[in-house]
C-alpha positions in Angstrom: 8.0 -42.8 -12.3 6.6 -39.3 -11.5 9.3 -36.8 -13.0 7.5 -33.6 -12.3 9.2 -31.3 -9.9 7.6 -31.1 -6.5 5.7 -28.0 -5.3 8.5 -26.7 -3.1 7.9 -25.0 0.3 11.3 -23.9 0.6 12.3 -20.6 2.1 14.4 -19.6 -0.8 11.6 -19.7 -3.1 9.4 -17.6 -0.7 12.0 -15.1 -0.3 12.3 -15.0 -4.1 8.4 -14.2 -4.6 8.5 -11.7 -1.6 11.4 -9.7 -3.2 9.6 -9.9 -6.7 6.5 -8.6 -5.3 8.1 -5.8 -3.4 10.2 -4.4 -6.4 7.7 -5.9 -9.0 10.5 -7.1 -11.3 12.4 -10.6 -11.7 15.7 -10.6 -13.6 16.7 -13.4 -16.1 19.4 -13.6 -18.6 19.0 -13.6 -22.4 21.5 -15.3 -24.8 21.6 -16.4 -28.2 19.3 -19.3 -27.7 16.6 -17.2 -25.5 16.4 -17.2 -21.8 19.2 -18.8 -19.9 18.3 -22.6 -18.8 20.1 -25.4 -17.6 19.4 -29.1 -17.6 17.1 -30.1 -14.7 18.8 -32.2 -12.2 15.7 -33.8 -11.0 13.4 -34.2 -14.3 14.8 -36.4 -17.1 14.9 -34.4 -20.5 13.6 -31.1 -19.0 15.2 -27.9 -18.7 14.8 -25.1 -16.1 14.9 -21.6 -17.0 16.6 -19.4 -14.2 15.4 -16.3 -12.6 16.8 -14.1 -9.8 15.0 -11.5 -7.9 18.2 -9.0 -7.9 20.0 -7.9 -11.1 23.5 -8.3 -9.4 22.7 -12.0 -9.3 21.8 -12.4 -13.0 24.7 -10.5 -14.1 27.2 -12.8 -11.8 25.9 -16.0 -13.2 25.0 -14.9 -16.7 28.4 -15.5 -18.5 28.5 -19.1 -17.1 25.1 -20.2 -18.6 24.6 -18.3 -21.7 26.6 -17.2 -24.9 26.8 -13.5 -25.2 24.6 -12.8 -22.2 22.3 -10.0 -21.8 20.6 -9.1 -18.4 16.9 -8.6 -18.9 14.2 -7.1 -16.5 11.1 -8.8 -16.3 8.1 -6.9 -15.0 5.9 -8.5 -12.5 2.8 -8.4 -15.1 5.1 -9.6 -17.9 6.4 -12.6 -15.7 2.8 -13.7 -14.3 1.0 -13.2 -17.7 3.6 -14.0 -20.6 6.8 -15.6 -19.2 5.7 -18.3 -16.9 2.7 -19.4 -18.8 5.1 -19.6 -22.0 7.5 -22.0 -20.0 4.6 -23.9 -18.9 3.7 -24.5 -22.4 7.2 -25.4 -23.3 7.1 -28.0 -20.5 10.1 -26.1 -18.8 10.8 -25.9 -15.0 11.7 -22.7 -13.2 15.0 -22.3 -11.1 14.4 -19.2 -8.9 17.6 -17.9 -7.3 19.7 -20.3 -9.1 23.2 -20.7 -7.7 22.2 -19.1 -4.2 21.4 -22.4 -2.7 23.6 -25.8 -2.4 21.0 -27.7 -4.2 19.3 -25.7 -7.1 15.5 -25.3 -6.6 13.1 -26.0 -9.2 9.1 -25.6 -9.4 6.6 -25.9 -12.1 5.6 -22.4 -13.7 1.9 -22.9 -12.8 2.7 -23.7 -9.0 5.0 -20.7 -8.9 2.1 -18.5 -10.3 0.0 -19.9 -7.9 2.3 -19.1 -4.9 2.9 -15.7 -6.2 -0.9 -15.0 -5.9 -1.1 -16.4 -2.4 1.8 -14.5 -1.1 0.8 -11.4 -2.9 -2.4 -11.3 -0.4 -0.3 -12.3 2.5 2.5 -9.8 1.8 -0.2 -7.0 1.4 -1.8 -7.9 4.5 1.4 -8.0 6.6 3.2 -4.8 4.8 -0.2 -2.6 5.3 -0.6 -3.5 8.6 3.0 -2.8 9.5 2.7 0.6 7.7 -1.1 1.2 8.9 -1.9 2.6 5.4 -3.3 1.3 2.1 -2.5 3.2 -1.1 -5.3 3.7 -4.0 -5.6 5.8 -7.0 -8.3 8.4 -6.6 -10.3 9.7 -9.3 -12.6 12.9 -9.6 -15.5 10.7 -8.4 -13.8 8.8 -5.7 -11.6 5.6 -5.7 -10.7 4.5 -9.0 -12.1 1.1 -9.9 -11.7 -1.2 -12.9 -13.6 -4.1 -14.1 -13.4 -7.3 -12.4 -11.9 -10.3 -14.5 -13.5 -12.8 -11.9 -16.9 -11.5 -11.7 -18.7 -10.4 -15.0 -20.2 -6.9 -14.9 -18.6 -6.1 -11.3 -16.1 -3.7 -10.5 -12.9 -4.2 -8.3 -10.7 -1.6 -6.5 -7.1 -2.1 -6.9 -4.8 -1.2 -3.9 -1.1 -1.5 -2.7 0.9 -1.3 0.5 3.7 1.1 -1.3 3.1 4.4 -3.1 5.3 3.5 -6.0 3.3 0.5 -6.7 0.1 2.8 -7.1 2.0 5.5 -9.0 3.2 2.9 -11.6 -0.3 2.2 -12.6 -1.5 5.9 -13.4 -2.0 5.3 -17.0 -4.6 3.9 -19.4 -7.9 3.6 -17.7 -6.6 5.0 -14.6 -4.8 8.1 -16.3 -5.8 11.2 -14.4 -6.0 9.7 -11.1 -3.7 10.5 -8.1 -2.2 8.2 -5.6 -3.6 8.6 -2.3 -2.8 6.9 1.2 -5.7 5.5 3.2 -5.2 5.1 7.0 -5.6 1.3 7.6 -8.5 1.4 9.7 -10.4 3.8 7.4 -9.6 1.5 4.5 -10.6 -1.8 6.6 -13.7 -0.5 8.4 -15.1 2.2 5.8 -13.6 1.6 2.4 -13.9 -2.2 2.3 -17.6 -1.9 3.7 -18.5 0.5 0.9 -17.3 -2.0 -1.5 -19.2 -4.8 -0.2 -22.4 -2.3 -0.2 -21.9 -1.4 -3.7 -21.2 -5.1 -4.9 -17.5 -4.5 -5.7 -14.6 -6.6 -5.3 -11.0 -5.6 -3.9 -7.7 -6.5 -5.7 -4.7 -6.3 -3.1 -1.4 -5.9 -4.6 -3.1 -5.4 -8.0 -1.2 -6.6 -11.1 -2.3 -6.2 -14.7 -3.6 -9.1 -16.6 -4.6 -12.6 -15.3 -1.8 -12.0 -12.6 -4.1 -10.2 -10.0 -6.2 -11.4 -7.1 -9.5 -10.4 -6.5 -11.3 -10.9 -3.2 -14.7 -10.1 -1.6 -14.3 -7.4 0.5 -15.2 -8.9 3.8 -12.5 -11.7 3.3 -9.6 -8.9 3.2 -11.1 -7.0 6.0 -11.1 -10.2 8.1 -7.2 -10.7 7.4 -6.5 -7.1 8.2 -8.4 -7.8 11.7 -6.4 -10.8 12.4 -3.4 -10.6 15.0 -0.1 -10.8 13.3 3.4 -10.9 13.8 4.7 -7.9 11.9 8.6 -8.5 12.6 
């Protein structure tokens, strides 16, 4: 009998991912035995670690599931690069928005990472199209690029749909740069063409570490041109 949790398309998980991408943080509860977890109702002998997209929900449920609970913020890079891979290594499941639905949801950590990456691109396209702007970091020589992790020797341009997401990266190799808004049409028709002509990639909704998504510029340009329901 297959006891693995199914890859869920439940709207609650999509909402959880969308909220975490927008705030770049998830919330959990730490107790005396580590991150709060409960016995899986579907997978025998497995535990589900609990996550929420809002601090108030973590605080609401913390005292019910952990001894001496402490609400803990997980940044998006920490969640994707450290917490979820570690949970996978421990054979744990993830319970996003635990307690918010009549039947608690579970998902494999690796499946949740994959869905984060897929939804990050879709959310970037939707929000950038709605706001008609893309944010990049501008250095003295032009848009600030980083080394690609998917194509050895190549560079990629990190970009975001929110100014706060861009400003949060002004550190390390991007120190000294400034956040700059690029009109969507200029980004799509000129900046992405420049990236393609110079052999660079683009990272919409860039997240540090292995959590980022890198695309050929033409792929992102095509998505930004496609008609979309922005409501």
